[in-house]
N, CA, C and O of each residue as an XYZ file, in Angstrom:
420
protein
N       0.549    -21.269     -4.880
C       1.722    -21.612     -5.784
C       3.153    -20.831     -5.471
O       3.195    -19.782     -4.828
N       3.836    -21.223     -5.793
C       4.898    -20.474     -5.494
C       5.360    -19.664     -6.590
O       5.319    -20.222     -7.686
N       5.817    -18.406     -6.556
C       6.465    -17.868     -7.630
C       7.883    -17.144     -7.478
O       8.153    -16.287     -6.637
N       8.755    -17.670     -8.484
C      10.079    -16.670     -8.371
C       9.566    -14.910     -7.976
O       8.472    -14.373     -8.151
N      10.644    -14.441     -7.488
C      10.663    -12.986     -7.646
C      10.194    -12.120     -8.065
O       9.510    -11.240     -7.543
N      10.767    -12.406     -9.835
C      10.635    -11.941    -11.059
C       9.098    -12.118    -11.158
O       8.264    -11.230    -10.987
N       8.862    -13.454    -11.472
C       7.011    -13.662    -11.926
C       6.560    -13.502    -10.780
O       5.610    -14.284    -10.827
N       6.539    -13.077     -9.804
C       5.763    -12.553     -8.507
C       5.444    -11.258     -8.796
O       4.253    -10.948     -8.781
N       6.650    -10.066     -9.176
C       6.387     -9.107     -9.479
C       5.717     -8.761    -10.631
O       4.904     -7.846    -10.759
N       6.172     -9.684    -11.613
C       5.036     -9.136    -12.814
C       3.599     -9.568    -12.871
O       2.626     -8.996    -13.361
N       3.715    -10.810    -12.201
C       2.072    -11.084    -11.980
C       1.240    -10.069    -11.505
O       0.125     -9.746    -11.914
N       1.981     -9.552    -10.496
C       1.387     -8.449     -9.380
C       0.944     -7.334    -10.124
O      -0.172     -6.831     -9.992
N       1.905     -6.906    -10.984
C       2.179     -5.608    -12.076
C       0.537     -5.325    -12.795
O      -0.166     -4.330    -12.975
N       0.406     -6.872    -13.082
C      -0.768     -6.929    -14.251
C      -2.178     -7.244    -13.508
O      -3.229     -7.211    -14.148
N      -2.144     -7.540    -12.180
C      -3.628     -8.106    -11.444
C      -4.228     -7.051    -11.058
O      -3.518     -6.172    -10.570
N      -5.234     -6.890    -11.126
C      -6.465     -5.677    -11.003
C      -7.282     -5.940     -9.591
O      -8.058     -5.169     -9.027
N      -6.786     -7.536     -9.111
C      -7.486     -7.851     -8.189
C      -6.291     -8.417     -7.085
O      -6.149     -9.561     -6.654
N      -5.612     -7.373     -6.839
C      -4.501     -7.839     -6.049
C      -4.252     -7.593     -4.662
O      -4.478     -6.458     -4.242
N      -3.831     -8.452     -3.899
C      -3.587     -7.807     -2.325
C      -2.435     -8.128     -2.038
O      -2.182     -9.306     -2.291
N      -1.649     -7.559     -1.619
C      -0.091     -7.801     -0.989
C      -0.477     -7.982      0.371
O      -1.264     -7.232      0.949
N       0.159     -9.127      0.963
C       0.116     -9.793      2.482
C       1.067     -9.731      2.790
O       1.734    -10.494      2.091
N       1.812     -9.111      3.679
C       3.062     -9.330      4.595
C       2.739    -10.350      5.631
O       1.604    -10.052      6.002
N       3.142    -11.405      6.298
C       2.669    -11.844      7.339
C       4.067    -12.407      8.004
O       4.392    -13.591      8.102
N       4.917    -11.084      8.498
C       6.130    -10.936      9.262
C       5.441    -10.255     10.370
O       4.271     -9.874     10.349
N       6.666    -10.086     11.791
C       6.239     -9.587     12.600
C       6.177     -7.748     12.548
O       6.577     -7.132     11.561
N       5.588     -7.038     13.829
C       6.014     -5.703     13.102
C       7.115     -5.022     13.169
O       7.477     -3.993     12.598
N       7.761     -5.915     14.164
C       9.235     -5.366     13.963
C      10.314     -5.669     12.615
O      11.193     -4.910     12.204
N       9.957     -6.961     12.110
C      10.282     -7.173     10.858
C       9.878     -5.891      9.929
O      10.704     -5.187      9.348
N       8.747     -5.749      9.898
C       8.113     -4.933      9.116
C       8.748     -3.232      8.925
O       8.724     -2.535      7.911
N       9.238     -2.943     10.147
C       9.590     -1.912     10.412
C      11.188     -1.848      9.026
O      11.583     -0.921      8.318
N      11.584     -3.009      9.154
C      12.684     -3.333      7.949
C      12.577     -2.883      6.623
O      13.478     -3.026      5.796
N      11.170     -2.177      6.331
C      10.605     -2.385      4.970
C       9.695     -3.186      4.497
O       9.871     -4.380      4.254
N       8.817     -2.649      4.366
C       7.599     -3.431      3.101
C       7.589     -3.148      1.912
O       8.375     -2.350      1.402
N       6.374     -3.987      1.091
C       6.739     -3.926     -0.396
C       5.446     -3.021     -0.140
O       4.584     -3.124      0.734
N       5.603     -2.000     -1.295
C       4.335     -0.771     -0.942
C       2.962     -1.472     -1.265
O       2.853     -2.375     -2.095
N       1.906     -0.948     -0.503
C       0.651     -1.222     -0.071
C       0.465     -2.606      0.368
O      -0.570     -3.234      0.143
N       1.672     -3.169      1.120
C       1.119     -4.681      1.890
C       0.575     -4.061      2.946
O       0.804     -2.986      3.501
N      -0.482     -5.272      3.192
C      -0.995     -5.054      4.232
C      -0.489     -6.256      5.453
O      -0.036     -7.335      5.070
N      -0.611     -5.962      6.819
C       0.674     -6.722      7.537
C      -0.265     -7.488      8.588
O      -0.803     -6.877      9.511
N      -0.428     -8.865      8.390
C      -0.846     -9.790      9.554
C      -0.361    -10.837      9.828
O      -0.551    -11.820      9.111
N       0.346    -10.880     10.875
C       1.469    -11.596     11.517
C       1.048    -12.955     11.988
O       0.307    -13.109     12.959
N       1.497    -13.844     11.341
C       1.329    -14.945     11.109
C       1.685    -15.920     12.334
O       1.166    -17.034     12.411
N       2.842    -15.314     13.542
C       2.810    -15.659     14.605
C       1.574    -15.284     15.390
O       1.748    -15.631     16.558
N       0.685    -14.854     15.260
C      -0.492    -14.239     16.036
C      -1.428    -15.258     16.303
O      -2.444    -15.117     16.983
N      -0.946    -16.576     15.591
C      -1.862    -17.603     15.563
C      -3.201    -17.623     15.368
O      -3.599    -17.829     14.221
N      -4.241    -17.397     16.528
C      -5.803    -17.591     16.254
C      -6.343    -16.253     15.647
O      -7.246    -16.029     14.841
N      -5.305    -15.287     16.450
C      -5.648    -14.027     15.744
C      -5.019    -13.548     14.169
O      -5.278    -12.540     13.511
N      -4.169    -14.608     13.891
C      -4.100    -14.611     12.374
C      -4.827    -15.449     11.749
O      -4.833    -15.168     10.550
N      -5.594    -16.564     12.048
C      -6.825    -16.884     11.235
C      -8.220    -15.728     11.711
O      -8.784    -15.381     10.673
N      -8.609    -15.346     12.448
C      -9.607    -14.312     12.364
C      -9.218    -13.374     11.654
O     -10.067    -12.947     10.872
N      -8.080    -12.814     11.637
C      -7.689    -11.562     10.515
C      -7.796    -11.889      8.906
O      -8.381    -11.041      8.231
N      -7.375    -12.833      8.366
C      -7.538    -14.017      7.249
C      -8.975    -14.169      6.752
O      -9.567    -13.768      5.750
N      -9.267    -14.784      7.655
C     -11.016    -14.522      7.504
C     -11.747    -14.003      7.311
O     -12.824    -14.488      6.964
N     -11.440    -12.271      7.490
C     -12.194    -11.303      7.572
C     -11.928    -10.689      6.054
O     -12.567     -9.719      5.646
N     -10.980    -11.315      5.313
C     -10.696    -11.132      4.186
C     -11.317    -11.467      3.093
O     -11.823    -12.581      3.224
N     -11.564    -10.854      1.755
C     -12.186    -10.849      0.934
C     -11.633    -12.254      0.224
O     -10.426    -12.461      0.103
N     -12.536    -13.091     -0.180
C     -11.560    -14.583     -0.684
C     -11.627    -14.597     -2.025
O     -11.082    -15.548     -2.585
N     -12.347    -13.494     -2.915
C     -12.565    -13.455     -4.352
C     -11.102    -12.736     -4.531
O     -10.450    -13.202     -5.465
N     -10.671    -12.007     -4.023
C      -9.224    -11.641     -4.219
C      -7.892    -12.410     -4.610
O      -7.853    -13.590     -4.261
N      -6.939    -11.966     -5.200
C      -5.976    -12.556     -5.779
C      -4.823    -11.839     -4.522
O      -4.599    -10.639     -4.369
N      -4.129    -13.171     -3.612
C      -3.480    -12.690     -2.464
C      -1.645    -12.919     -2.813
O      -1.137    -14.020     -3.027
N      -1.014    -11.811     -2.800
C       0.703    -11.977     -2.772
C       1.079    -12.084     -1.489
O       0.803    -11.156     -0.729
N       1.690    -13.087     -1.067
C       1.894    -13.372      0.001
C       3.610    -13.525      0.542
O       4.267    -14.456      0.078
N       4.207    -12.627      1.460
C       5.682    -12.983      1.765
C       5.601    -12.691      3.269
O       4.703    -12.152      3.916
N       6.886    -13.235      3.677
C       7.476    -13.042      5.011
C       8.762    -13.022      4.568
O       9.044    -12.800      3.391
N       9.760    -13.288      5.629
C      11.600    -12.779      5.108
C      12.113    -13.713      4.387
O      12.906    -13.323      3.530
N      11.908    -14.894      4.459
C      12.482    -15.844      3.660
C      11.704    -16.489      2.783
O      12.300    -16.882      1.780
N      10.295    -16.775      2.861
C       9.680    -17.485      2.492
C       8.998    -18.700      2.929
O       8.063    -19.154      2.270
N       9.431    -19.279      4.055
C       8.532    -20.460      4.872
C       7.432    -19.934      5.620
O       6.377    -20.544      5.446
N       7.394    -18.809      6.530
C       6.045    -18.406      6.806
C       4.934    -18.425      5.886
O       3.847    -18.974      6.064
N       5.389    -17.659      4.718
C       4.351    -17.335      3.678
C       3.690    -18.345      2.835
O       2.562    -18.252      2.352
N       4.687    -19.518      2.688
C       4.381    -20.953      2.358
C       3.126    -21.438      3.325
O       2.058    -21.847      2.868
N       3.436    -21.321      4.763
C       2.449    -21.787      5.723
C       1.212    -21.020      5.488
O       0.135    -21.614      5.442
N       1.297    -19.591      5.318
C       0.159    -18.891      5.410
C      -0.651    -19.230      4.309
O      -1.850    -19.398      4.531
N      -0.078    -19.407      2.786
C      -0.758    -20.108      1.761
C      -1.410    -21.171      2.240
O      -2.637    -21.074      2.240
N      -0.896    -22.250      2.688
C      -1.619    -23.206      3.015
C      -2.611    -23.203      4.040
O      -3.623    -23.892      3.914
N      -2.364    -22.322      5.278
C      -3.640    -21.997      5.771
C      -5.138    -21.434      4.753
O      -6.204    -21.954      4.425
N      -4.469    -20.113      4.530
C      -5.818    -19.614      3.236
C      -6.287    -20.783      2.303
O      -7.482    -21.020      2.130
N      -5.555    -21.305      1.873
C      -6.478    -22.512      1.057
C      -7.456    -23.308      2.357
O      -8.652    -23.136      2.590
N      -6.921    -23.801      2.745
C      -7.772    -24.537      4.022
C      -9.152    -23.738      4.443
O     -10.178    -24.306      4.817
N      -8.949    -22.023      4.286
C     -10.288    -21.436      4.534
C     -10.789    -21.330      3.473
O     -11.800    -20.629      3.517
N     -10.516    -21.758      2.384
C     -10.907    -21.313      0.918
C     -10.724    -20.150      0.506
O     -11.736    -19.498      0.248
N      -9.635    -19.634      0.348
C      -8.941    -18.627     -0.683
C      -8.482    -19.954     -1.641
O      -8.169    -21.129     -1.450
N      -8.638    -19.040     -2.777
C      -8.684    -19.764     -4.351
C      -6.852    -19.355     -4.687
O      -6.010    -20.253     -4.666
N      -6.613    -18.405     -4.874
C      -5.577    -17.514     -5.307
C      -4.827    -17.364     -4.411
O      -5.391    -16.643     -3.588
N      -3.619    -17.698     -4.001
C      -2.634    -17.065     -3.327
C      -1.150    -17.516     -4.077
O      -0.923    -18.550     -4.705
N      -0.322    -16.490     -3.816
C       0.981    -16.563     -4.552
C       2.207    -16.548     -3.403
O       2.376    -15.666     -2.560
N       3.030    -17.771     -3.596
C       4.100    -17.309     -2.374
C       5.236    -16.492     -3.223
O       5.473    -16.552     -4.429
N       5.808    -15.774     -2.286
C       7.188    -14.858     -2.849
C       8.264    -16.242     -2.553
O       8.316    -16.895     -1.510
N       8.868    -16.396     -3.480
C       9.901    -17.447     -2.600
C      11.011    -16.585     -2.744
O      11.259    -15.738     -3.603
N      11.861    -17.091     -1.376
C      12.721    -16.344     -1.084
C      12.453    -15.408     -0.068
O      13.176    -15.395      0.928
N      11.143    -14.313     -0.228
C      10.665    -13.597      0.662
C      11.508    -12.166      0.636
O      12.291    -11.880     -0.270
N      11.263    -11.433      1.613
C      11.453    -10.331      1.335
C      12.847     -9.845      1.516
O      13.156     -8.686      1.241
N      13.733    -10.762      1.997
C      15.085    -10.864      2.043
C      15.674    -10.692      0.583
O      16.691    -10.052      0.315
N      15.038    -11.228     -0.128
C      15.824    -11.364     -1.566
C      14.888    -10.306     -2.243
O      15.207    -10.393     -3.429
N      14.099     -9.540     -2.163
C      13.255     -8.307     -2.664
C      13.886     -7.381     -3.317
O      14.500     -6.587     -2.604
N      13.957     -7.165     -4.838
C      14.600     -6.177     -5.260
C      13.785     -4.779     -5.751
O      14.267     -3.755     -6.235
N      12.475     -5.085     -5.473
C      11.562     -4.132     -6.484
C      11.693     -2.767     -5.104
O      12.482     -2.712     -4.162
N      11.031     -2.199     -5.341
C      10.298     -0.746     -4.211
C      10.291     -1.233     -2.978
O      10.089     -2.445     -2.899
N      10.494     -0.487     -1.724
C      10.433     -0.739     -0.289
C       9.623      0.522      0.216
O       9.972      1.583     -0.302
N       8.721      0.574      1.030
C       8.248      1.468      1.467
C       8.268      1.137      3.112
O       8.163     -0.014      3.535
N       8.404      2.202      3.898
C       8.707      2.048      5.924
C       7.340      2.535      6.123
O       6.940      3.569      5.588
N       6.610      1.794      6.893
C       5.707      2.097      7.757
C       6.093      3.189      8.347
O       7.206      3.614      8.655
N       4.581      3.767      8.518
C       4.765      4.771      9.222
C       4.761      5.055     10.645
O       4.036      4.167     11.093
N       5.147      5.775     11.623
C       4.954      5.556     12.649
C       3.811      6.583     13.808
O       3.656      6.244     14.981
């Protein structure tokens, strides 16, 4: 499901079963991440699938990328793998107005 920046952030704040999933490359993550996000690069192909399959399907996944198209793709893949609740951040990290963390080197 696609959610606007505001709805995504609001729903995430009240979700005790949430996992934030960043599907960008490691280089893109160096520009900042949404706090508490886990990074699984969608460009890793089968490696992405393996890492996604290891996740808990009972969680709610808030997925984002740089602009919103890779995360839309990731949500579709996750649905095919049996994930019920995936929420795509429309506009991606480029339009994110919330808090930002930087990965530890």
